[in-house]
C-alpha positions in Angstrom: -97.4 -52.2 69.4 -99.0 -50.0 66.7 -96.7 -48.2 64.3 -97.0 -44.4 64.7 -95.4 -41.1 64.0 -94.2 -38.1 66.0 -94.1 -34.6 64.5 -92.7 -31.8 66.7 -91.9 -28.2 66.1 -90.4 -25.3 68.1 -89.3 -21.7 67.8 -85.5 -21.8 67.9 -85.4 -18.8 70.2 -87.4 -20.8 72.8 -84.6 -23.5 73.0 -82.2 -22.5 75.8 -78.5 -21.9 75.3 -77.8 -24.6 77.9 -79.8 -27.2 75.8 -77.9 -26.2 72.7 -74.6 -26.5 74.5 -75.5 -29.9 75.8 -76.6 -31.0 72.3 -73.2 -29.8 70.9 -71.3 -31.9 73.5 -73.3 -35.0 72.5 -72.7 -34.8 68.8 -71.0 -37.6 67.1 -67.8 -37.1 65.0 -69.6 -36.7 61.7 -72.1 -34.2 63.1 -69.3 -32.2 64.8 -67.4 -32.0 61.4 -70.6 -30.9 59.7 -71.2 -28.2 62.4 -67.7 -26.9 61.9 -68.3 -26.3 58.2 -71.2 -23.9 58.8 -70.0 -20.3 58.2 -72.6 -18.4 60.3 -73.6 -18.6 63.9 -77.3 -18.6 62.8 -76.8 -21.7 60.7 -74.9 -23.5 63.5 -77.7 -22.6 66.0 -80.3 -24.0 63.5 -78.3 -27.2 63.2 -78.1 -27.7 66.9 -81.7 -26.8 67.4 -82.7 -29.5 64.9 -80.5 -32.1 66.8 -82.0 -31.0 70.1 -85.6 -31.3 68.9 -84.8 -34.7 67.5 -83.2 -35.9 70.7 -86.0 -34.5 72.8 -88.6 -36.1 70.6 -86.9 -39.5 70.8 -86.9 -39.2 74.5 -90.5 -38.1 74.8 -91.9 -40.6 72.2 -89.8 -43.4 73.7 -89.4 -45.4 70.5 -86.2 -46.9 69.1 -85.0 -47.6 65.6 -87.0 -44.9 63.9 -86.6 -43.0 60.6 -86.1 -39.2 61.1 -86.4 -36.0 59.2 -85.5 -32.4 60.3 -86.4 -29.0 58.8 -85.6 -25.4 59.9 -86.6 -22.1 58.4 -87.0 -18.5 59.6 -86.3 -19.2 63.3 -88.4 -22.4 63.4 -87.4 -26.1 63.6 -89.4 -29.2 63.0 -88.8 -33.0 63.1 -90.6 -36.1 62.2 -90.0 -39.6 63.6 -91.6 -42.7 62.0 -91.3 -46.3 63.0 -90.2 -48.5 60.1 -90.1 -46.0 57.3 -88.7 -42.7 56.0 -90.6 -39.6 57.0 -90.3 -36.2 55.4 -91.0 -32.8 57.1 -90.9 -29.2 56.1 -91.7 -26.0 58.0 -92.0 -22.5 56.6 -93.0 -19.2 58.3 -96.0 -17.8 56.3 -94.6 -14.4 55.4 -96.4 -12.1 53.0 -95.3 -12.3 49.3 -96.7 -11.8 45.9 -98.5 -15.1 45.8 -100.1 -14.9 42.4 -96.7 -14.4 40.7 -94.7 -16.7 43.1 -97.3 -19.5 42.8 -97.3 -19.3 39.0 -93.5 -19.5 39.0 -93.2 -22.3 41.5 -96.1 -24.4 40.2 -96.1 -24.0 36.4 -99.2 -24.9 34.2 -97.4 -27.9 32.8 -97.6 -29.7 36.2 -100.3 -32.2 37.1 -101.8 -29.6 39.5 -101.2 -26.1 38.1 -101.3 -23.0 40.4 -104.9 -21.6 40.6 -106.3 -18.8 42.6 -107.6 -19.8 46.0 -109.5 -18.1 48.8 -106.5 -17.9 51.1 -103.4 -17.6 48.8 -101.0 -17.5 51.7 -102.2 -20.9 53.0 -102.6 -22.3 49.5 -99.0 -21.4 48.6 -97.3 -22.5 51.8 -99.3 -25.6 52.2 -98.4 -26.7 48.7 -94.7 -25.7 49.1 -94.2 -27.5 52.4 -95.9 -30.6 51.1 -93.6 -30.6 48.1 -90.5 -30.2 50.3 -91.7 -33.0 52.6 -92.3 -35.2 49.6 -88.7 -34.6 48.4 -87.3 -35.6 51.9 -89.6 -38.6 52.6 -90.3 -42.0 51.2 -91.3 -42.4 47.6 -93.7 -45.2 48.6 -97.2 -44.6 47.1 -98.8 -45.5 50.4 -97.4 -42.3 51.9 -99.1 -38.9 51.8 -98.6 -35.4 53.0 -100.6 -33.5 55.6 -100.2 -29.8 56.5 -100.9 -28.0 59.8 -101.1 -24.2 60.0 -99.9 -23.3 63.5 -98.4 -20.2 65.1 -97.9 -18.5 61.7 -96.1 -21.4 60.1 -97.0 -24.1 57.7 -95.8 -27.5 58.7 -96.1 -30.5 56.4 -95.1 -34.1 57.0 -94.9 -37.1 54.6 -95.9 -40.2 56.5 -97.8 -43.4 55.7 -101.4 -42.4 54.8 -102.9 -44.5 57.6 -100.9 -42.7 60.2 -102.9 -39.5 59.5 -106.2 -41.1 60.6 -107.4 -39.6 63.7 -109.1 -41.6 66.5 -112.1 -43.4 65.1 -110.4 -45.0 62.2 -111.0 -48.6 61.4 -110.0 -51.0 64.2 -107.7 -53.1 62.0 -105.3 -50.1 61.7 -105.1 -49.7 65.5 -104.3 -53.4 66.3 -100.8 -54.6 67.1 -98.5 -54.0 64.1 -101.1 -51.6 62.6 -100.9 -47.8 62.5 -101.5 -45.2 65.2 -102.4 -41.6 64.6 -99.5 -39.1 64.3 -98.7 -37.3 67.5 -98.1 -33.5 67.0 -96.2 -31.8 69.7 -95.7 -28.0 69.9 -93.2 -25.7 71.5 -90.6 -26.4 74.0 -92.3 -29.6 75.3 -89.3 -30.8 77.3 -87.6 -28.3 79.6 -83.9 -28.5 79.3 
């Protein structure tokens, strides 16, 4: 079977209370202890939403023994699953900010790729920021790369093997048994619970 990746995202408000309660009951001892340390109800809900999306993704993708990554921000949650590897994922709502100042602060001129004005500063900033965060969370392997999707007012980036990002039509050798399959991107509450 070809190696592939699954990237999913959802609005936390769209995940039902019943789904979060069921997720809470299924948590292992270490996750229950971690959940108990969160001081706010919002942070506990984000944690449970991340675990729910991860479980729902595993069930829908139907793969075992995969590397995982979870991100949540501003009422959104995302996860990435990857066979035989370490993915990274980050999601950020694209809210208005002072992008020239923030970009110059976040991406100084001393970097390999300094901040420069772009046509759409909002997309430029959030794309670069989420790719950076995904890079921190994922594999350091040089055969990995980041891709950004702009959906529903959020920027979503994933760090996966470069060959996974190829859409259909890529070289046949990457689609053979043991090769790579394109990443599957699933949106919203794709599994009703």
